[in-house]
DRENROGU-413976 format. One record per residue (C-alpha): x, y, z. Coordinates in nm, 4 decimals. Layout:
REM DRENROGU-413976
+----------+----------+----------+
!        x !        y !        z !
+----------+----------+----------+
!        X !        Y !        Z !
...
+----------+----------+----------+
***
This chain:
REM DRENROGU-413976
+----------+----------+----------+
!        x !        y !        z !
+----------+----------+----------+
!   2.0458 !  -2.7380 !   0.9582 !
!   1.6797 !  -2.7721 !   0.8924 !
!   1.3867 !  -2.7286 !   1.0037 !
!   1.2145 !  -3.0509 !   1.2175 !
!   0.9428 !  -3.2848 !   1.0484 !
!   0.5967 !  -3.0818 !   0.9639 !
!   0.3060 !  -3.2312 !   1.0327 !
!   0.0548 !  -3.3317 !   0.7714 !
!  -0.0192 !  -2.9408 !   0.5925 !
!  -0.1453 !  -2.8482 !   0.3083 !
!   0.0551 !  -2.5417 !   0.1388 !
!  -0.2000 !  -2.2348 !   0.1118 !
!   0.0373 !  -1.9291 !   0.0249 !
!   0.3864 !  -1.8344 !  -0.0513 !
!   0.5046 !  -1.4900 !   0.0335 !
!   0.8529 !  -1.4212 !  -0.1966 !
!   1.0952 !  -1.1556 !  -0.1261 !
!   1.3918 !  -1.0764 !  -0.3086 !
!   1.6718 !  -0.7859 !  -0.2201 !
!   1.9478 !  -0.7223 !  -0.4768 !
!   2.2376 !  -0.4836 !  -0.4134 !
!   2.4312 !  -0.2872 !  -0.7356 !
!   2.7401 !  -0.0598 !  -0.7726 !
!   2.6291 !   0.1493 !  -1.0108 !
!   2.8960 !   0.3492 !  -1.3112 !
!   2.8583 !   0.6765 !  -1.1122 !
!   2.9121 !   0.5441 !  -0.8052 !
!   2.6072 !   0.5559 !  -0.6656 !
!   2.4369 !   0.2444 !  -0.5436 !
!   2.1034 !   0.0267 !  -0.6199 !
!   1.8759 !  -0.1845 !  -0.3646 !
!   1.6154 !  -0.3121 !  -0.5403 !
!   1.3133 !  -0.5167 !  -0.3222 !
!   1.0543 !  -0.7305 !  -0.4744 !
!   0.7732 !  -0.9279 !  -0.3262 !
!   0.4660 !  -1.1119 !  -0.4447 !
!   0.2456 !  -1.2958 !  -0.2956 !
!   0.0185 !  -1.5809 !  -0.4227 !
!  -0.1918 !  -1.8533 !  -0.3225 !
!  -0.2447 !  -2.1839 !  -0.4270 !
!  -0.6301 !  -2.1856 !  -0.4952 !
!  -0.8260 !  -2.0050 !  -0.7048 !
!  -0.9478 !  -1.6878 !  -0.4952 !
!  -1.2473 !  -1.4972 !  -0.5611 !
!  -1.1897 !  -1.1191 !  -0.5028 !
!  -1.5046 !  -0.8601 !  -0.5534 !
!  -1.2114 !  -0.6149 !  -0.7115 !
!  -1.0650 !  -0.8773 !  -0.9190 !
!  -1.3154 !  -1.1214 !  -0.9942 !
!  -1.1394 !  -1.5284 !  -1.0149 !
!  -0.7911 !  -1.5319 !  -0.9438 !
!  -0.6532 !  -1.8922 !  -1.0286 !
!  -0.4306 !  -2.0182 !  -0.8449 !
!  -0.0747 !  -1.8859 !  -0.8666 !
!  -0.1509 !  -1.5068 !  -0.9360 !
!  -0.0223 !  -1.2680 !  -0.7673 !
!  -0.2530 !  -1.1032 !  -0.4742 !
!   0.0608 !  -0.8496 !  -0.4859 !
!   0.3360 !  -0.8127 !  -0.6983 !
!   0.5757 !  -0.4887 !  -0.5646 !
!   0.9108 !  -0.3548 !  -0.6322 !
!   1.1025 !  -0.0441 !  -0.4922 !
!   1.4454 !   0.0443 !  -0.6294 !
!   1.6442 !   0.3648 !  -0.3725 !
!   1.9569 !   0.4787 !  -0.4971 !
!   2.2367 !   0.5415 !  -0.1915 !
!   2.5026 !   0.7693 !  -0.1985 !
!   2.8306 !   0.6362 !   0.0354 !
!   2.7121 !   0.7887 !   0.3587 !
!   2.3576 !   0.5949 !   0.3138 !
!   2.1348 !   0.8646 !   0.1788 !
!   1.8382 !   0.8503 !  -0.0446 !
!   1.9337 !   1.0281 !  -0.3216 !
!   1.6084 !   0.9158 !  -0.5298 !
!   1.3464 !   0.6427 !  -0.5056 !
!   1.1224 !   0.4035 !  -0.7557 !
!   0.8386 !   0.2160 !  -0.6750 !
!   0.5885 !  -0.0016 !  -0.9055 !
!   0.2666 !  -0.1940 !  -0.8382 !
!   0.2135 !  -0.4867 !  -1.1129 !
!  -0.0366 !  -0.6108 !  -0.8975 !
!  -0.2790 !  -0.4873 !  -0.5819 !
!  -0.6051 !  -0.5806 !  -0.4205 !
!  -0.7411 !  -0.2896 !  -0.4910 !
!  -0.7079 !  -0.0456 !  -0.7330 !
!  -0.6745 !   0.2324 !  -0.4685 !
!  -0.3659 !   0.0811 !  -0.3542 !
!  -0.1500 !   0.2558 !  -0.6397 !
!  -0.2030 !   0.5714 !  -0.4192 !
!   0.0971 !   0.3997 !  -0.2538 !
!   0.3608 !   0.4854 !  -0.4906 !
!   0.3844 !   0.8790 !  -0.4958 !
!   0.4252 !   0.9072 !  -0.1390 !
!   0.7197 !   0.7006 !  -0.1515 !
!   0.8927 !   1.0624 !  -0.2761 !
!   0.9140 !   1.1943 !   0.0750 !
!   1.1954 !   0.9238 !   0.1467 !
!   1.4101 !   1.1060 !  -0.0912 !
!   1.6869 !   1.2811 !   0.1542 !
!   1.6472 !   1.0218 !   0.4507 !
!   1.8888 !   0.8263 !   0.5561 !
!   1.9696 !   0.4663 !   0.6574 !
!   2.1129 !   0.4358 !   0.9594 !
!   2.0079 !   0.4578 !   1.3563 !
!   1.5883 !   0.5213 !   1.4106 !
!   1.5119 !   0.3767 !   1.0153 !
!   1.1699 !   0.2383 !   1.1309 !
!   1.1219 !   0.5528 !   1.2893 !
!   1.2362 !   0.7206 !   0.9739 !
!   0.9711 !   0.5114 !   0.7453 !
!   0.6695 !   0.5497 !   0.9638 !
!   0.7207 !   0.9776 !   0.9723 !
!   0.7553 !   1.0197 !   0.6615 !
!   0.4787 !   0.7375 !   0.4902 !
!   0.3467 !   0.5630 !   0.8289 !
!   0.0429 !   0.4617 !   0.8824 !
!  -0.2991 !   0.5738 !   0.5944 !
!   0.0118 !   0.8093 !   0.4446 !
!   0.1636 !   0.5243 !   0.2573 !
!   0.1540 !   0.1390 !   0.1823 !
!   0.2073 !  -0.0729 !   0.4737 !
!   0.4021 !  -0.3756 !   0.2039 !
!   0.5832 !  -0.0891 !   0.0641 !
!   0.7039 !   0.0158 !   0.4045 !
!   0.7618 !  -0.3267 !   0.5117 !
!   1.0011 !  -0.3938 !   0.2142 !
!   1.1945 !  -0.0469 !   0.2413 !
!   1.2617 !  -0.1305 !   0.6027 !
!   1.4416 !  -0.4442 !   0.5591 !
!   1.6387 !  -0.2636 !   0.2445 !
!   1.8645 !  -0.1162 !   0.5096 !
!   1.9955 !  -0.4924 !   0.5888 !
!   2.0181 !  -0.5002 !   0.1963 !
!   2.2414 !  -0.2194 !   0.1716 !
!   2.4522 !  -0.3131 !   0.4761 !
!   2.5149 !  -0.6421 !   0.3199 !
!   2.6279 !  -0.4596 !  -0.0252 !
!   2.7890 !  -0.1326 !   0.0313 !
!   3.0330 !  -0.1894 !   0.3315 !
!   3.2056 !  -0.4679 !   0.1946 !
!   3.2122 !  -0.3702 !  -0.1279 !
!   3.3312 !  -0.0041 !  -0.0496 !
!   3.6188 !  -0.2388 !   0.1279 !
!   3.6643 !  -0.4661 !  -0.1630 !
!   3.7734 !  -0.1409 !  -0.3260 !
!   3.9684 !   0.0203 !  -0.1175 !
!   4.2226 !  -0.3156 !  -0.0965 !
!   4.2051 !  -0.3045 !  -0.4067 !
!   4.3020 !   0.0281 !  -0.5019 !
!   4.5753 !  -0.0381 !  -0.1960 !
!   4.4821 !   0.2051 !   0.0389 !
!   4.4664 !   0.1599 !   0.3995 !
!   4.2216 !   0.1073 !   0.6395 !
!   4.1480 !   0.4276 !   0.8201 !
!   4.1563 !   0.4022 !   1.2304 !
!   3.8587 !   0.4171 !   1.4179 !
!   3.7726 !   0.5083 !   1.7400 !
!   3.4227 !   0.3244 !   1.7161 !
!   3.3353 !  -0.0018 !   1.5999 !
!   3.1627 !  -0.1051 !   1.3085 !
!   2.8065 !  -0.0602 !   1.2779 !
!   2.7181 !  -0.4306 !   1.3468 !
!   2.8977 !  -0.5034 !   1.6058 !
!   2.6913 !  -0.5407 !   1.9148 !
!   2.3992 !  -0.5776 !   1.6620 !
!   2.3188 !  -0.9975 !   1.7451 !
!   2.4246 !  -1.2140 !   1.9393 !
!   2.6844 !  -1.3150 !   1.7167 !
!   2.8599 !  -0.9784 !   1.7412 !
!   2.8359 !  -0.9552 !   2.0798 !
!   3.0855 !  -0.6964 !   2.1729 !
!   3.1573 !  -0.9896 !   2.4956 !
!   3.1954 !  -1.2843 !   2.1970 !
!   3.4401 !  -1.4993 !   2.0072 !
!   3.3684 !  -1.3418 !   1.6878 !
!   3.4439 !  -0.9815 !   1.7733 !
!   3.7453 !  -1.1020 !   1.9950 !
!   3.8540 !  -1.2701 !   1.6213 !
!   3.7881 !  -0.9734 !   1.4145 !
!   3.7796 !  -0.6830 !   1.6110 !
!   3.9822 !  -0.7473 !   1.9332 !
!   4.0137 !  -0.3273 !   1.9610 !
!   3.6575 !  -0.3719 !   2.0302 !
!   3.6214 !  -0.6640 !   2.2682 !
!   3.3891 !  -0.5340 !   2.5477 !
!   3.3466 !  -0.2479 !   2.4324 !
!   3.0733 !  -0.0483 !   2.6607 !
!   2.8993 !   0.2226 !   2.3909 !
!   2.7805 !   0.5356 !   2.5665 !
!   2.4856 !   0.5557 !   2.6662 !
!   2.2795 !   0.8446 !   2.6089 !
!   2.0490 !   1.0249 !   2.8677 !
!   1.7775 !   1.1033 !   2.7838 !
!   1.5554 !   1.3891 !   2.9202 !
!   1.3468 !   1.2630 !   3.1418 !
!   1.6622 !   1.0827 !   3.2537 !
!   1.8486 !   1.4020 !   3.3066 !
!   1.5589 !   1.5607 !   3.5282 !
+----------+----------+----------+
***
């Protein structure tokens, strides 16, 4: 369903973000992200001079290589266009993410490694959302490969990672009832913090 009709307005800025997922011939997975920011008007910047309409303010890219366990085996980033030359210093710290695993606490993992002035805000934003692109890419294709090979699904005492994470996949909702009835109404075990434990 489309958005409601907008008021009269002038288009000023476009941010495009694209994520792509790949299965590599060596069995690993590549998730790539690209982000651009452009203005519809000429922009005067002290560092870059007069930038005609459509000139990228940002043009950034990241590739993470993951194994089946969602652990980063390699990472590469590129900054083709940035507001300042110093922004390029944000590339090297990205290597601190090698060995990190996408999963619970992903935002904290990123902030601990390359947060604040230790990294680039926009690369962090892209990296955070690469988690959802990875989950859209890897589990469903692994399931496809399993079925194609005729391997039966292994039973699990735990629900799939996405169940209970959004309104559509609520444990007490109709989607879980239809697709994972064994977990309908399931209650995750609440972890007690040291403070709560006394």
